[in-house]
PDB file with SEQRES, HELIX, SHEET and CRYST1 records, atoms N, CA, C and O in Angstrom:
SEQRES   1 A   68  MET GLU ASP THR PHE ASN ALA MET GLY LEU ALA ILE GLY          
SEQRES   2 A   68  VAL ALA PHE LEU PHE ILE PHE MET VAL LEU ALA SER GLN          
SEQRES   3 A   68  PHE GLU SER LEU ILE HIS PRO PHE THR LEU MET VAL SER          
SEQRES   4 A   68  VAL PRO LEU ALA MET VAL GLY ALA ILE LEU ALA LEU ALA          
SEQRES   5 A   68  MET THR GLY ASN SER ILE SER MET GLY SER LEU ILE GLY          
SEQRES   6 A   68  ILE ILE CYS                                                  
HELIX    1 AA1 GLU A    2  PHE A   27  1                                  26    
HELIX    2 AA2 ILE A   31  THR A   54  1                                  24    
HELIX    3 AA3 MET A   60  ILE A   67  1                                   8    
CRYST1    1.000    1.000    1.000  90.00  90.00  90.00 P 1           1          
ATOM      1  N   MET A   1     103.562  15.797 -85.475  1.00  0.00           N  
ATOM      2  CA  MET A   1     102.353  15.264 -84.878  1.00  0.00           C  
ATOM      3  C   MET A   1     102.636  14.748 -83.469  1.00  0.00           C  
ATOM      4  O   MET A   1     101.839  14.960 -82.555  1.00  0.00           O  
ATOM      5  N   GLU A   2     103.773  14.068 -83.296  1.00  0.00           N  
ATOM      6  CA  GLU A   2     104.120  13.533 -81.982  1.00  0.00           C  
ATOM      7  C   GLU A   2     104.393  14.659 -80.985  1.00  0.00           C  
ATOM      8  O   GLU A   2     104.068  14.544 -79.803  1.00  0.00           O  
ATOM      9  N   ASP A   3     104.997  15.754 -81.474  1.00  0.00           N  
ATOM     10  CA  ASP A   3     105.243  16.897 -80.596  1.00  0.00           C  
ATOM     11  C   ASP A   3     103.936  17.507 -80.110  1.00  0.00           C  
ATOM     12  O   ASP A   3     103.832  17.944 -78.964  1.00  0.00           O  
ATOM     13  N   THR A   4     102.939  17.533 -80.992  1.00  0.00           N  
ATOM     14  CA  THR A   4     101.640  18.079 -80.616  1.00  0.00           C  
ATOM     15  C   THR A   4     100.987  17.234 -79.537  1.00  0.00           C  
ATOM     16  O   THR A   4     100.438  17.775 -78.577  1.00  0.00           O  
ATOM     17  N   PHE A   5     101.039  15.912 -79.679  1.00  0.00           N  
ATOM     18  CA  PHE A   5     100.450  15.032 -78.669  1.00  0.00           C  
ATOM     19  C   PHE A   5     101.192  15.137 -77.340  1.00  0.00           C  
ATOM     20  O   PHE A   5     100.570  15.087 -76.279  1.00  0.00           O  
ATOM     21  N   ASN A   6     102.511  15.283 -77.389  1.00  0.00           N  
ATOM     22  CA  ASN A   6     103.275  15.452 -76.155  1.00  0.00           C  
ATOM     23  C   ASN A   6     102.907  16.757 -75.458  1.00  0.00           C  
ATOM     24  O   ASN A   6     102.767  16.797 -74.236  1.00  0.00           O  
ATOM     25  N   ALA A   7     102.751  17.826 -76.241  1.00  0.00           N  
ATOM     26  CA  ALA A   7     102.370  19.117 -75.668  1.00  0.00           C  
ATOM     27  C   ALA A   7     100.961  19.059 -75.095  1.00  0.00           C  
ATOM     28  O   ALA A   7     100.689  19.641 -74.044  1.00  0.00           O  
ATOM     29  N   MET A   8     100.059  18.352 -75.789  1.00  0.00           N  
ATOM     30  CA  MET A   8      98.695  18.229 -75.291  1.00  0.00           C  
ATOM     31  C   MET A   8      98.666  17.424 -73.996  1.00  0.00           C  
ATOM     32  O   MET A   8      97.934  17.776 -73.072  1.00  0.00           O  
ATOM     33  N   GLY A   9      99.442  16.362 -73.915  1.00  0.00           N  
ATOM     34  CA  GLY A   9      99.516  15.576 -72.687  1.00  0.00           C  
ATOM     35  C   GLY A   9     100.053  16.393 -71.527  1.00  0.00           C  
ATOM     36  O   GLY A   9      99.559  16.287 -70.405  1.00  0.00           O  
ATOM     37  N   LEU A  10     101.063  17.207 -71.797  1.00  0.00           N  
ATOM     38  CA  LEU A  10     101.609  18.080 -70.761  1.00  0.00           C  
ATOM     39  C   LEU A  10     100.575  19.113 -70.320  1.00  0.00           C  
ATOM     40  O   LEU A  10     100.449  19.391 -69.127  1.00  0.00           O  
ATOM     41  N   ALA A  11      99.836  19.683 -71.272  1.00  0.00           N  
ATOM     42  CA  ALA A  11      98.818  20.678 -70.941  1.00  0.00           C  
ATOM     43  C   ALA A  11      97.702  20.070 -70.100  1.00  0.00           C  
ATOM     44  O   ALA A  11      97.217  20.706 -69.164  1.00  0.00           O  
ATOM     45  N   ILE A  12      97.292  18.849 -70.423  1.00  0.00           N  
ATOM     46  CA  ILE A  12      96.246  18.185 -69.641  1.00  0.00           C  
ATOM     47  C   ILE A  12      96.746  17.883 -68.237  1.00  0.00           C  
ATOM     48  O   ILE A  12      96.005  18.049 -67.268  1.00  0.00           O  
ATOM     49  N   GLY A  13      97.985  17.444 -68.115  1.00  0.00           N  
ATOM     50  CA  GLY A  13      98.563  17.178 -66.803  1.00  0.00           C  
ATOM     51  C   GLY A  13      98.645  18.429 -65.942  1.00  0.00           C  
ATOM     52  O   GLY A  13      98.325  18.396 -64.754  1.00  0.00           O  
ATOM     53  N   VAL A  14      99.078  19.537 -66.549  1.00  0.00           N  
ATOM     54  CA  VAL A  14      99.158  20.804 -65.812  1.00  0.00           C  
ATOM     55  C   VAL A  14      97.762  21.277 -65.426  1.00  0.00           C  
ATOM     56  O   VAL A  14      97.578  21.823 -64.338  1.00  0.00           O  
ATOM     57  N   ALA A  15      96.778  21.079 -66.299  1.00  0.00           N  
ATOM     58  CA  ALA A  15      95.409  21.488 -65.987  1.00  0.00           C  
ATOM     59  C   ALA A  15      94.860  20.695 -64.807  1.00  0.00           C  
ATOM     60  O   ALA A  15      94.236  21.272 -63.917  1.00  0.00           O  
ATOM     61  N   PHE A  16      95.085  19.368 -64.786  1.00  0.00           N  
ATOM     62  CA  PHE A  16      94.625  18.565 -63.651  1.00  0.00           C  
ATOM     63  C   PHE A  16      95.320  18.979 -62.361  1.00  0.00           C  
ATOM     64  O   PHE A  16      94.694  19.026 -61.302  1.00  0.00           O  
ATOM     65  N   LEU A  17      96.606  19.277 -62.450  1.00  0.00           N  
ATOM     66  CA  LEU A  17      97.338  19.724 -61.263  1.00  0.00           C  
ATOM     67  C   LEU A  17      96.793  21.058 -60.757  1.00  0.00           C  
ATOM     68  O   LEU A  17      96.640  21.248 -59.550  1.00  0.00           O  
ATOM     69  N   PHE A  18      96.500  21.983 -61.675  1.00  0.00           N  
ATOM     70  CA  PHE A  18      95.946  23.280 -61.287  1.00  0.00           C  
ATOM     71  C   PHE A  18      94.567  23.126 -60.659  1.00  0.00           C  
ATOM     72  O   PHE A  18      94.269  23.762 -59.648  1.00  0.00           O  
ATOM     73  N   ILE A  19      93.721  22.280 -61.256  1.00  0.00           N  
ATOM     74  CA  ILE A  19      92.390  22.033 -60.687  1.00  0.00           C  
ATOM     75  C   ILE A  19      92.515  21.427 -59.303  1.00  0.00           C  
ATOM     76  O   ILE A  19      91.784  21.810 -58.389  1.00  0.00           O  
ATOM     77  N   PHE A  20      93.443  20.476 -59.136  1.00  0.00           N  
ATOM     78  CA  PHE A  20      93.648  19.862 -57.825  1.00  0.00           C  
ATOM     79  C   PHE A  20      94.105  20.897 -56.803  1.00  0.00           C  
ATOM     80  O   PHE A  20      93.645  20.887 -55.661  1.00  0.00           O  
ATOM     81  N   MET A  21      95.010  21.792 -57.208  1.00  0.00           N  
ATOM     82  CA  MET A  21      95.498  22.809 -56.282  1.00  0.00           C  
ATOM     83  C   MET A  21      94.394  23.778 -55.874  1.00  0.00           C  
ATOM     84  O   MET A  21      94.315  24.172 -54.711  1.00  0.00           O  
ATOM     85  N   VAL A  22      93.545  24.162 -56.817  1.00  0.00           N  
ATOM     86  CA  VAL A  22      92.434  25.065 -56.488  1.00  0.00           C  
ATOM     87  C   VAL A  22      91.456  24.377 -55.549  1.00  0.00           C  
ATOM     88  O   VAL A  22      91.009  24.978 -54.572  1.00  0.00           O  
ATOM     89  N   LEU A  23      91.115  23.117 -55.836  1.00  0.00           N  
ATOM     90  CA  LEU A  23      90.202  22.385 -54.953  1.00  0.00           C  
ATOM     91  C   LEU A  23      90.816  22.172 -53.576  1.00  0.00           C  
ATOM     92  O   LEU A  23      90.116  22.261 -52.567  1.00  0.00           O  
ATOM     93  N   ALA A  24      92.110  21.892 -53.523  1.00  0.00           N  
ATOM     94  CA  ALA A  24      92.776  21.690 -52.234  1.00  0.00           C  
ATOM     95  C   ALA A  24      92.770  22.970 -51.416  1.00  0.00           C  
ATOM     96  O   ALA A  24      92.633  22.925 -50.194  1.00  0.00           O  
ATOM     97  N   SER A  25      92.916  24.098 -52.072  1.00  0.00           N  
ATOM     98  CA  SER A  25      92.878  25.355 -51.323  1.00  0.00           C  
ATOM     99  C   SER A  25      91.467  25.676 -50.849  1.00  0.00           C  
ATOM    100  O   SER A  25      91.298  26.276 -49.787  1.00  0.00           O  
ATOM    101  N   GLN A  26      90.459  25.291 -51.613  1.00  0.00           N  
ATOM    102  CA  GLN A  26      89.081  25.541 -51.199  1.00  0.00           C  
ATOM    103  C   GLN A  26      88.652  24.625 -50.065  1.00  0.00           C  
ATOM    104  O   GLN A  26      88.017  25.070 -49.108  1.00  0.00           O  
ATOM    105  N   PHE A  27      88.999  23.339 -50.169  1.00  0.00           N  
ATOM    106  CA  PHE A  27      88.599  22.367 -49.149  1.00  0.00           C  
ATOM    107  C   PHE A  27      89.559  22.323 -47.967  1.00  0.00           C  
ATOM    108  O   PHE A  27      89.233  21.744 -46.931  1.00  0.00           O  
ATOM    109  N   GLU A  28      90.738  22.926 -48.104  1.00  0.00           N  
ATOM    110  CA  GLU A  28      91.789  22.894 -47.086  1.00  0.00           C  
ATOM    111  C   GLU A  28      92.114  21.457 -46.674  1.00  0.00           C  
ATOM    112  O   GLU A  28      92.304  21.160 -45.495  1.00  0.00           O  
ATOM    113  N   SER A  29      92.172  20.580 -47.665  1.00  0.00           N  
ATOM    114  CA  SER A  29      92.471  19.169 -47.453  1.00  0.00           C  
ATOM    115  C   SER A  29      93.076  18.621 -48.737  1.00  0.00           C  
ATOM    116  O   SER A  29      92.851  19.166 -49.817  1.00  0.00           O  
ATOM    117  N   LEU A  30      93.840  17.545 -48.617  1.00  0.00           N  
ATOM    118  CA  LEU A  30      94.388  16.905 -49.808  1.00  0.00           C  
ATOM    119  C   LEU A  30      93.587  15.681 -50.226  1.00  0.00           C  
ATOM    120  O   LEU A  30      93.705  15.227 -51.364  1.00  0.00           O  
ATOM    121  N   ILE A  31      92.777  15.141 -49.327  1.00  0.00           N  
ATOM    122  CA  ILE A  31      91.988  13.947 -49.627  1.00  0.00           C  
ATOM    123  C   ILE A  31      90.697  14.299 -50.368  1.00  0.00           C  
ATOM    124  O   ILE A  31      90.333  13.612 -51.323  1.00  0.00           O  
ATOM    125  N   HIS A  32      90.006  15.348 -49.948  1.00  0.00           N  
ATOM    126  CA  HIS A  32      88.712  15.686 -50.547  1.00  0.00           C  
ATOM    127  C   HIS A  32      88.801  16.024 -52.043  1.00  0.00           C  
ATOM    128  O   HIS A  32      87.949  15.561 -52.801  1.00  0.00           O  
ATOM    129  N   PRO A  33      89.776  16.800 -52.501  1.00  0.00           N  
ATOM    130  CA  PRO A  33      89.868  17.035 -53.950  1.00  0.00           C  
ATOM    131  C   PRO A  33      90.139  15.757 -54.737  1.00  0.00           C  
ATOM    132  O   PRO A  33      89.621  15.580 -55.840  1.00  0.00           O  
ATOM    133  N   PHE A  34      90.954  14.863 -54.164  1.00  0.00           N  
ATOM    134  CA  PHE A  34      91.246  13.596 -54.847  1.00  0.00           C  
ATOM    135  C   PHE A  34      89.979  12.758 -54.997  1.00  0.00           C  
ATOM    136  O   PHE A  34      89.721  12.208 -56.068  1.00  0.00           O  
ATOM    137  N   THR A  35      89.181  12.659 -53.918  1.00  0.00           N  
ATOM    138  CA  THR A  35      87.953  11.863 -54.003  1.00  0.00           C  
ATOM    139  C   THR A  35      86.961  12.485 -54.981  1.00  0.00           C  
ATOM    140  O   THR A  35      86.249  11.764 -55.679  1.00  0.00           O  
ATOM    141  N   LEU A  36      86.907  13.805 -55.037  1.00  0.00           N  
ATOM    142  CA  LEU A  36      86.015  14.476 -55.976  1.00  0.00           C  
ATOM    143  C   LEU A  36      86.460  14.243 -57.413  1.00  0.00           C  
ATOM    144  O   LEU A  36      85.631  13.969 -58.282  1.00  0.00           O  
ATOM    145  N   MET A  37      87.762  14.348 -57.673  1.00  0.00           N  
ATOM    146  CA  MET A  37      88.265  14.179 -59.034  1.00  0.00           C  
ATOM    147  C   MET A  37      88.168  12.733 -59.510  1.00  0.00           C  
ATOM    148  O   MET A  37      88.167  12.486 -60.716  1.00  0.00           O  
ATOM    149  N   VAL A  38      88.088  11.778 -58.594  1.00  0.00           N  
ATOM    150  CA  VAL A  38      87.922  10.374 -58.972  1.00  0.00           C  
ATOM    151  C   VAL A  38      86.452  10.026 -59.134  1.00  0.00           C  
ATOM    152  O   VAL A  38      86.098   9.248 -60.021  1.00  0.00           O  
ATOM    153  N   SER A  39      85.588  10.588 -58.294  1.00  0.00           N  
ATOM    154  CA  SER A  39      84.185  10.186 -58.302  1.00  0.00           C  
ATOM    155  C   SER A  39      83.400  10.741 -59.492  1.00  0.00           C  
ATOM    156  O   SER A  39      82.467  10.089 -59.962  1.00  0.00           O  
ATOM    157  N   VAL A  40      83.749  11.906 -59.981  1.00  0.00           N  
ATOM    158  CA  VAL A  40      82.990  12.500 -61.091  1.00  0.00           C  
ATOM    159  C   VAL A  40      83.110  11.666 -62.372  1.00  0.00           C  
ATOM    160  O   VAL A  40      82.078  11.371 -62.975  1.00  0.00           O  
ATOM    161  N   PRO A  41      84.303  11.271 -62.822  1.00  0.00           N  
ATOM    162  CA  PRO A  41      84.357  10.415 -64.021  1.00  0.00           C  
ATOM    163  C   PRO A  41      83.708   9.048 -63.809  1.00  0.00           C  
ATOM    164  O   PRO A  41      83.097   8.505 -64.730  1.00  0.00           O  
ATOM    165  N   LEU A  42      83.833   8.487 -62.603  1.00  0.00           N  
ATOM    166  CA  LEU A  42      83.197   7.197 -62.336  1.00  0.00           C  
ATOM    167  C   LEU A  42      81.678   7.310 -62.382  1.00  0.00           C  
ATOM    168  O   LEU A  42      81.007   6.383 -62.835  1.00  0.00           O  
ATOM    169  N   ALA A  43      81.127   8.425 -61.924  1.00  0.00           N  
ATOM    170  CA  ALA A  43      79.683   8.635 -61.987  1.00  0.00           C  
ATOM    171  C   ALA A  43      79.214   8.741 -63.435  1.00  0.00           C  
ATOM    172  O   ALA A  43      78.141   8.243 -63.777  1.00  0.00           O  
ATOM    173  N   MET A  44      80.008   9.385 -64.285  1.00  0.00           N  
ATOM    174  CA  MET A  44      79.638   9.490 -65.696  1.00  0.00           C  
ATOM    175  C   MET A  44      79.669   8.127 -66.373  1.00  0.00           C  
ATOM    176  O   MET A  44      78.796   7.818 -67.185  1.00  0.00           O  
ATOM    177  N   VAL A  45      80.662   7.311 -66.049  1.00  0.00           N  
ATOM    178  CA  VAL A  45      80.738   5.953 -66.599  1.00  0.00           C  
ATOM    179  C   VAL A  45      79.545   5.138 -66.127  1.00  0.00           C  
ATOM    180  O   VAL A  45      78.956   4.391 -66.909  1.00  0.00           O  
ATOM    181  N   GLY A  46      79.182   5.272 -64.859  1.00  0.00           N  
ATOM    182  CA  GLY A  46      78.024   4.557 -64.326  1.00  0.00           C  
ATOM    183  C   GLY A  46      76.729   4.965 -65.002  1.00  0.00           C  
ATOM    184  O   GLY A  46      75.871   4.123 -65.265  1.00  0.00           O  
ATOM    185  N   ALA A  47      76.583   6.245 -65.284  1.00  0.00           N  
ATOM    186  CA  ALA A  47      75.367   6.716 -65.957  1.00  0.00           C  
ATOM    187  C   ALA A  47      75.282   6.160 -67.379  1.00  0.00           C  
ATOM    188  O   ALA A  47      74.203   5.776 -67.829  1.00  0.00           O  
ATOM    189  N   ILE A  48      76.396   6.116 -68.077  1.00  0.00           N  
ATOM    190  CA  ILE A  48      76.395   5.580 -69.443  1.00  0.00           C  
ATOM    191  C   ILE A  48      76.137   4.076 -69.427  1.00  0.00           C  
ATOM    192  O   ILE A  48      75.431   3.562 -70.295  1.00  0.00           O  
ATOM    193  N   LEU A  49      76.699   3.366 -68.452  1.00  0.00           N  
ATOM    194  CA  LEU A  49      76.419   1.930 -68.323  1.00  0.00           C  
ATOM    195  C   LEU A  49      74.948   1.682 -67.998  1.00  0.00           C  
ATOM    196  O   LEU A  49      74.353   0.735 -68.512  1.00  0.00           O  
ATOM    197  N   ALA A  50      74.362   2.517 -67.155  1.00  0.00           N  
ATOM    198  CA  ALA A  50      72.942   2.371 -66.830  1.00  0.00           C  
ATOM    199  C   ALA A  50      72.077   2.599 -68.062  1.00  0.00           C  
ATOM    200  O   ALA A  50      71.081   1.901 -68.256  1.00  0.00           O  
ATOM    201  N   LEU A  51      72.444   3.565 -68.894  1.00  0.00           N  
ATOM    202  CA  LEU A  51      71.704   3.781 -70.138  1.00  0.00           C  
ATOM    203  C   LEU A  51      71.820   2.566 -71.053  1.00  0.00           C  
ATOM    204  O   LEU A  51      70.839   2.168 -71.681  1.00  0.00           O  
ATOM    205  N   ALA A  52      72.997   1.981 -71.132  1.00  0.00           N  
ATOM    206  CA  ALA A  52      73.197   0.815 -71.994  1.00  0.00           C  
ATOM    207  C   ALA A  52      72.439  -0.396 -71.465  1.00  0.00           C  
ATOM    208  O   ALA A  52      71.870  -1.158 -72.247  1.00  0.00           O  
ATOM    209  N   MET A  53      72.425  -0.584 -70.134  1.00  0.00           N  
ATOM    210  CA  MET A  53      71.741  -1.745 -69.554  1.00  0.00           C  
ATOM    211  C   MET A  53      70.228  -1.648 -69.693  1.00  0.00           C  
ATOM    212  O   MET A  53      69.555  -2.671 -69.816  1.00  0.00           O  
ATOM    213  N   THR A  54      69.683  -0.440 -69.676  1.00  0.00           N  
ATOM    214  CA  THR A  54      68.236  -0.282 -69.813  1.00  0.00           C  
ATOM    215  C   THR A  54      67.800  -0.177 -71.266  1.00  0.00           C  
ATOM    216  O   THR A  54      66.603  -0.150 -71.554  1.00  0.00           O  
ATOM    217  N   GLY A  55      68.750  -0.119 -72.176  1.00  0.00           N  
ATOM    218  CA  GLY A  55      68.412  -0.072 -73.593  1.00  0.00           C  
ATOM    219  C   GLY A  55      68.072   1.322 -74.090  1.00  0.00           C  
ATOM    220  O   GLY A  55      67.580   1.471 -75.208  1.00  0.00           O  
ATOM    221  N   ASN A  56      68.322   2.333 -73.294  1.00  0.00           N  
ATOM    222  CA  ASN A  56      68.061   3.708 -73.719  1.00  0.00           C  
ATOM    223  C   ASN A  56      69.260   4.249 -74.480  1.00  0.00           C  
ATOM    224  O   ASN A  56      70.397   3.832 -74.261  1.00  0.00           O  
ATOM    225  N   SER A  57      68.984   5.177 -75.370  1.00  0.00           N  
ATOM    226  CA  SER A  57      70.076   5.792 -76.121  1.00  0.00           C  
ATOM    227  C   SER A  57      70.529   7.064 -75.410  1.00  0.00           C  
ATOM    228  O   SER A  57      69.834   7.599 -74.546  1.00  0.00           O  
ATOM    229  N   ILE A  58      71.693   7.522 -75.791  1.00  0.00           N  
ATOM    230  CA  ILE A  58      72.206   8.768 -75.220  1.00  0.00           C  
ATOM    231  C   ILE A  58      71.555   9.915 -75.985  1.00  0.00           C  
ATOM    232  O   ILE A  58      71.911  10.193 -77.131  1.00  0.00           O  
ATOM    233  N   SER A  59      70.608  10.570 -75.345  1.00  0.00           N  
ATOM    234  CA  SER A  59      69.890  11.675 -75.966  1.00  0.00           C  
ATOM    235  C   SER A  59      70.281  12.980 -75.288  1.00  0.00           C  
ATOM    236  O   SER A  59      71.091  12.997 -74.361  1.00  0.00           O  
ATOM    237  N   MET A  60      69.697  14.064 -75.761  1.00  0.00           N  
ATOM    238  CA  MET A  60      70.005  15.362 -75.168  1.00  0.00           C  
ATOM    239  C   MET A  60      69.545  15.414 -73.716  1.00  0.00           C  
ATOM    240  O   MET A  60      70.233  15.989 -72.872  1.00  0.00           O  
ATOM    241  N   GLY A  61      68.406  14.829 -73.415  1.00  0.00           N  
ATOM    242  CA  GLY A  61      67.919  14.805 -72.041  1.00  0.00           C  
ATOM    243  C   GLY A  61      68.817  14.020 -71.111  1.00  0.00           C  
ATOM    244  O   GLY A  61      69.063  14.435 -69.978  1.00  0.00           O  
ATOM    245  N   SER A  62      69.313  12.878 -71.588  1.00  0.00           N  
ATOM    246  CA  SER A  62      70.204  12.082 -70.738  1.00  0.00           C  
ATOM    247  C   SER A  62      71.551  12.774 -70.547  1.00  0.00           C  
ATOM    248  O   SER A  62      72.146  12.670 -69.475  1.00  0.00           O  
ATOM    249  N   LEU A  63      72.038  13.473 -71.560  1.00  0.00           N  
ATOM    250  CA  LEU A  63      73.290  14.217 -71.402  1.00  0.00           C  
ATOM    251  C   LEU A  63      73.139  15.357 -70.406  1.00  0.00           C  
ATOM    252  O   LEU A  63      74.051  15.624 -69.623  1.00  0.00           O  
ATOM    253  N   ILE A  64      71.989  16.034 -70.430  1.00  0.00           N  
ATOM    254  CA  ILE A  64      71.740  17.087 -69.446  1.00  0.00           C  
ATOM    255  C   ILE A  64      71.677  16.487 -68.053  1.00  0.00           C  
ATOM    256  O   ILE A  64      72.178  17.089 -67.103  1.00  0.00           O  
ATOM    257  N   GLY A  65      71.074  15.316 -67.908  1.00  0.00           N  
ATOM    258  CA  GLY A  65      71.020  14.646 -66.614  1.00  0.00           C  
ATOM    259  C   GLY A  65      72.386  14.214 -66.125  1.00  0.00           C  
ATOM    260  O   GLY A  65      72.657  14.273 -64.925  1.00  0.00           O  
ATOM    261  N   ILE A  66      73.249  13.783 -67.024  1.00  0.00           N  
ATOM    262  CA  ILE A  66      74.601  13.374 -66.631  1.00  0.00           C  
ATOM    263  C   ILE A  66      75.408  14.588 -66.186  1.00  0.00           C  
ATOM    264  O   ILE A  66      76.152  14.511 -65.208  1.00  0.00           O  
ATOM    265  N   ILE A  67      75.271  15.697 -66.884  1.00  0.00           N  
ATOM    266  CA  ILE A  67      76.035  16.898 -66.543  1.00  0.00           C  
ATOM    267  C   ILE A  67      75.545  17.510 -65.236  1.00  0.00           C  
ATOM    268  O   ILE A  67      76.348  17.935 -64.406  1.00  0.00           O  
ATOM    269  N   CYS A  68      74.238  17.554 -65.054  1.00  0.00           N  
ATOM    270  CA  CYS A  68      73.691  18.169 -63.827  1.00  0.00           C  
ATOM    271  C   CYS A  68      73.693  17.152 -62.737  1.00  0.00           C  
ATOM    272  O   CYS A  68      73.277  17.448 -61.616  1.00  0.00           O  
TER     273      CYS A  68                                                      
END                                                                             
């Protein structure tokens, strides 16, 4: 079980590195991919916090809004 989690952690790390490299080649910058990869998860957390503060539940419509 521990070997599986270690392999999964390595796979996730390699995937993030590959995504960063592809974004860096597209933007021709090292700062822009980093800001994009940080801002997307923070935006999702903000959307979920806004739903919780307004008392709304996470529905299919809100999930579509978070993704788009």
